[in-house]
C-alpha positions in Angstrom: 0.0 -0.3 0.1 1.5 3.0 -0.8 0.7 4.9 2.7 2.8 2.2 4.3 6.1 2.9 2.1 8.3 6.0 2.6 8.6 7.5 -1.1 10.5 10.6 -2.5 8.6 11.7 -5.2 6.1 14.2 -5.4 3.0 11.8 -4.8 0.3 12.4 -2.5 -2.1 10.0 -1.2 -5.9 10.4 -0.8 -7.0 8.4 2.3 -10.5 8.4 3.3 -11.5 7.4 6.8 -14.8 8.0 9.4 -13.2 9.5 12.5 -9.3 11.6 13.6 -8.4 8.2 16.0 -9.1 5.8 12.5 -6.3 8.1 11.0 -3.7 8.5 13.0 -4.0 5.0 13.2 -3.4 4.7 9.5 -0.7 7.2 9.6 0.7 5.6 12.1 0.5 1.8 10.4 4.3 2.3 9.0 7.4 1.4 10.3 8.9 4.8 8.9 8.0 8.7 10.6 10.3 11.0 8.4 7.1 13.6 8.6 3.3 14.1 8.4 0.8 16.7 7.0 -2.5 17.8 8.6 -5.0 19.9 7.3 -8.1 20.2 9.6 -11.0 22.8 10.5 -8.2 25.1 13.2 -5.6 24.9 14.5 -6.2 23.3 18.1 -7.6 19.9 16.0 -4.3 19.9 14.0 -2.2 20.1 16.9 -4.3 17.7 18.9 -3.7 15.3 15.9 -0.4 16.2 15.4 0.6 15.3 19.0 -0.3 11.5 18.1 1.4 11.3 15.4 4.6 8.8 14.9 6.8 11.1 13.1 9.7 13.9 13.4 7.7 16.4 12.2 4.4 17.4 11.3 3.1 20.2 9.1 -0.2 21.3 10.6 -2.3 23.4 7.9 0.8 24.1 5.3 3.0 22.7 2.4 6.1 23.8 3.6 7.5 22.9 7.0 11.4 22.6 5.9 13.2 26.0 8.4 16.8 26.4 9.2 16.6 26.9 12.3 14.0 23.8 12.7 15.3 20.6 13.8 15.2 18.5 10.9 14.8 14.2 11.2 12.3 11.0 11.5 11.5 8.6 13.9 11.1 4.5 13.6 13.2 3.9 10.5 13.4 7.4 8.9 16.3 8.4 11.1 17.9 8.5 14.5 19.1 12.0 15.4 18.8 15.7 14.3 20.4 18.5 11.7 19.7 21.5 12.3 18.5 23.8 14.8 19.4 23.5 18.5 19.2 19.7 18.4 21.5 19.0 15.2 24.4 20.8 17.2 23.9 19.2 20.0 25.1 15.3 17.7 28.6 17.4 17.3 28.7 18.8 21.3 30.5 17.4 23.8 28.8 17.5 27.5 30.8 17.9 30.5 29.8 18.0 34.3 32.0 19.8 37.2 30.9 18.7 40.5 33.1 21.5 42.7 32.8 21.2 46.4 33.4 25.2 47.8 
């Protein structure tokens, strides 16, 4: 099924669902999770659905989500770690803890 594979191309599957829970289950029923797109009647509904999706990035009521200041990366088999933004720079840092008795 087209919705269960990680395709890189201009393909937009249209899937009919009866309730939000069913849509979330279908969206999460894949081993990939790079990005999801949610279009809804209002931002609150979009955010509520986005919180239930298993993907590294969720675009709510917009077609473009890329931003140099935002972390880029997925969940599941779509990648580990992030690049870009505050979270991406952490991959290149070494944290040190100093405990000092005064």
